[in-house]
C-alpha positions in Angstrom: -13.6 -7.9 9.4 -11.8 -11.4 10.5 -13.3 -13.3 7.3 -10.0 -12.3 4.7 -7.5 -13.1 7.9 -9.6 -16.8 8.6 -9.4 -17.9 4.7 -5.4 -17.3 3.9 -3.0 -20.0 4.9 0.6 -20.0 4.3 1.1 -22.0 0.3 4.0 -23.6 1.5 2.7 -25.9 4.9 -1.2 -25.1 4.6 -1.5 -23.3 7.3 -1.5 -19.9 8.1 1.6 -18.8 9.7 2.3 -17.3 13.4 0.9 -13.6 13.6 3.6 -11.2 15.0 2.0 -9.1 17.7 1.5 -5.9 15.5 1.3 -7.2 11.5 -0.8 -10.5 10.9 1.5 -12.0 7.7 -0.5 -15.0 6.0 -0.3 -15.7 1.6 -3.5 -17.1 0.1 -1.6 -18.5 -3.1 0.2 -15.8 -4.5 -0.9 -12.6 -2.3 0.2 -12.0 0.6 -2.2 -10.3 3.7 -1.0 -8.1 6.1 -3.1 -7.8 8.8 -2.4 -4.6 11.1 -3.9 -5.7 14.5 -1.9 -3.2 16.8 -4.6 -3.0 19.0 -6.7 -0.7 19.7 -6.3 1.7 17.0 -3.0 0.8 14.5 -1.7 4.1 16.1 2.0 4.7 14.3 5.2 4.5 16.4 9.0 2.9 15.8 7.4 -0.5 16.5 4.7 -0.6 14.0 6.8 1.1 11.5 9.5 -1.8 12.0 6.7 -4.4 12.2 5.4 -3.3 9.3 9.0 -2.8 6.8 9.2 -7.1 8.6 6.1 -7.9 7.4 6.8 -6.0 3.7 10.5 -7.8 3.9 8.7 -11.4 4.7 6.6 -11.3 1.8 8.9 -10.6 -0.5 10.6 -13.3 0.5 8.1 -15.7 -0.3 7.7 -14.3 -3.5 4.1 -12.6 -3.3 3.1 -11.4 -6.3 0.8 -8.8 -5.0 0.1 -7.8 -1.1 -2.7 -6.5 0.6 -2.4 -4.2 3.8 -5.3 -3.9 6.2 -6.4 -3.9 9.6 -8.3 -6.5 11.7 -9.4 -3.9 13.8 -12.2 -1.3 14.3 -10.9 1.4 12.1 -7.5 0.9 9.5 -5.4 3.6 11.4 -6.0 6.1 13.9 -2.2 8.1 12.7 0.9 8.3 15.1 1.5 7.6 18.7 1.3 11.4 20.4 2.9 10.0 23.2 5.4 8.4 22.3 6.4 10.6 20.0 6.2 13.5 22.1 8.8 11.3 24.7 11.0 10.1 21.5 11.6 13.9 20.3 12.2 16.1 23.5 14.8 12.9 24.0 16.8 13.7 20.7 16.9 17.2 20.4 13.3 17.2 18.1 14.7 14.9 16.2 11.7 11.4 14.9 14.0 8.2 14.2 10.9 6.3 13.8 12.3 4.7 9.9 9.3 7.0 8.5 11.7 7.2 5.5 12.4 3.9 5.4 8.6 2.5 5.3 7.8 4.7 2.8 11.2 2.8 0.2 10.0 -0.7 1.1 6.2 0.1 -0.1 7.9 1.8 -3.1 11.0 -1.2 -3.0 8.7 -4.0 -3.3 8.9 -5.8 -6.2 4.8 -6.5 -6.6 1.6 -4.1 -5.9 0.6 -3.7 -2.8 -3.2 -2.9 -1.8 -4.6 -1.1 1.0 -8.0 -2.2 2.2 -9.3 0.4 4.2 -12.7 1.1 6.9 -13.2 3.2 9.7 -10.7 5.8 10.3 -7.8 6.7 8.5 -6.0 9.5 9.7 -2.9 10.9 10.2 0.1 8.2 9.1 -3.1 6.0 8.6 -3.9 8.0 5.3 0.0 8.2 4.7 0.5 3.8 4.3 -2.2 3.7 2.3 -1.0 6.3 0.1 2.6 4.5 -0.5 0.5 1.9 -1.5 -0.4 0.9 -4.9 -4.0 0.9 -5.5 -6.1 1.4 -2.1 -9.6 -0.2 -2.0 -11.9 2.0 0.2 -14.9 1.2 2.5 -18.3 3.8 1.6 -18.2 4.5 5.5 -14.7 5.3 6.1 -13.2 8.7 7.4 -10.1 10.2 6.2 -7.7 13.1 6.4 -4.2 14.6 7.4 -5.3 15.5 10.4 -1.9 16.4 12.0 -1.9 20.2 11.6 -4.4 19.4 15.0 -1.5 19.3 17.1 0.3 21.8 15.4 1.8 19.3 12.8 2.2 18.8 9.3 2.1 15.4 7.7 5.3 13.5 8.4 4.9 10.5 6.1 4.8 11.9 2.7 1.1 12.8 2.5 1.9 16.7 1.7 3.6 16.1 -1.2 2.0 12.8 -2.6 -1.9 14.6 -2.2 0.0 17.5 -4.4 0.9 14.8 -7.2 -2.3 13.3 -7.0 -5.0 16.4 -6.5 -2.5 19.3 -7.2 -1.7 21.7 -5.3 -4.6 22.9 -4.0 -6.3 20.4 -2.9 -2.8 18.9 -1.3 -3.0 22.2 0.9 -6.1 22.3 1.9 -5.8 18.8 3.5 -2.8 19.4 5.1 -3.6 23.1 6.4 -7.3 22.4 7.6 -6.9 19.0 8.8 -10.2 18.1 7.8 -11.7 14.2 7.6 -13.2 13.7 4.5 -15.5 10.5 3.0 -13.9 8.3 0.8 -16.2 9.3 -1.9 -14.5 12.7 -2.6 -11.0 11.5 -2.2 -12.0 9.0 -5.4 -13.0 12.4 -7.0 -10.1 13.8 -6.2 -8.1 10.9 -6.9 -6.1 10.5 -3.7 -7.5 7.0 -3.4 -8.8 4.2 -6.2 -12.0 3.0 -5.6 -14.7 3.2 -2.7 -16.9 -0.3 -2.3 -19.8 -0.8 0.2 -18.7 -1.9 3.7 -20.1 -5.5 3.4 -17.7 -5.9 -0.1 -14.4 -4.8 1.2 -12.7 -8.1 1.6 -14.2 -9.4 -2.0 -13.4 -6.5 -3.3 -9.8 -6.0 -2.6 -9.1 -9.7 -2.6 -10.4 -9.6 -6.0 -8.0 -6.9 -7.3 -5.5 -8.2 -5.3 -5.5 -12.0 -7.3 -5.8 -10.2 -10.6 -2.6 -8.5 -9.6 -0.7 -11.5 -8.5 -1.8 -13.8 -11.9 -0.7 -11.2 -13.7 2.6 -10.4 -15.5 5.0 -9.5 -12.3 8.2 -8.9 -14.2 6.0 -6.2 -15.6 4.0 -5.3 -12.9 7.6 -4.5 -10.9 9.0 -1.9 -14.0 5.6 0.0 -14.4 5.7 0.8 -10.2 9.8 1.8 -11.0 8.6 3.7 -14.2 6.1 5.9 -12.2 8.5 6.2 -9.4 11.0 7.3 -11.6 8.4 9.9 -13.5 7.4 11.6 -9.8 10.6 11.7 -8.3 13.4 13.0 -11.7 10.3 13.4 -14.0 9.1 12.6 -17.3 12.2 12.7 -19.7 13.8 10.5 -17.1 11.5 8.1 -16.9 11.6 7.9 -21.0 15.1 7.1 -21.0 14.8 4.8 -18.2 12.0 2.9 -20.8 14.8 0.7 -22.6 16.4 -0.7 -19.4 12.9 -1.7 -18.0 11.4 -2.8 -21.3 15.1 -5.1 -21.2 13.3 -6.6 -18.3 9.6 -7.3 -19.8 11.2 -8.5 -23.2 13.0 -11.1 -21.6 10.0 -12.4 -19.3 8.7 -15.9 -19.4 6.0 -13.9 -18.8 5.7 -11.6 -21.7 6.8 -14.5 -24.5 3.8 -17.1 -22.8 1.4 -13.5 -23.2 2.6 -12.5 -27.1 2.1 -16.0 -28.4 -1.2 -16.7 -26.4 -2.4 -13.3 -27.9 -1.2 -14.4 -31.2 -2.9 -17.9 -30.6 -5.8 -17.3 -28.9 -6.6 -13.7 -28.8 -7.0 -11.3 -26.1 -7.0 -11.7 -22.1 -6.0 -15.7 -22.8 -2.9 -15.7 -21.2 -1.5 -17.3 -17.7 1.3 -15.7 -16.3 4.2 -17.6 -14.3 5.1 -14.6 -12.5 8.8 -14.8 -14.3 
């Protein structure tokens, strides 16, 4: 799983920027590649949560037009760091202050699509990271699940509501209450993840999608993220009412005018978008 990391370079300097201890960061053109590397299993705790938030901020500061969240380790993420979790809640009267809601907000507020690139085990908080992304590409051999019930918990970072949104009440309760692991094909069929690919094609398939997004109309993609969030949070009527304001941003964009002119002059699929 190292080919993707070795191929990326910072757009400004031509060099790979220094990686943080927990999340490596790099740019491939307009795509930010954020690589979790908290050995051995990318266990989520306060530090990794804050590192992912910082990595998303880093990508936004570099005006990334798409981002990839991936792992350089054997697994995507095996869930929460239980030792640290127990110590944290015992010391704070049952409150877990790991900025989990802030992490979800960081994904929602990131003004470009985020693609999850998933291999190996992706359970508990790892699955919740995938659900927070906009698009997910998963290997055939990956196993995914909300396994928190096996230690007496329910999902702590949004999996219940997000699976219910995507796959319905029955599947959402099943995944959270039974704590089973599922193959990628099953979750693709249920609409929980987007795409399943052969293991050896993960890096290429993920980067192809990310580059396609990064070369698309960035203002339009940002509006799509906002509209989808409003529809989920507030309902279809609220999304309908929000459309005129979001559409105004699109109509004012350089990319809309370039895309419309290209369509009229050359036909569909020929536009070159600048991301503004």
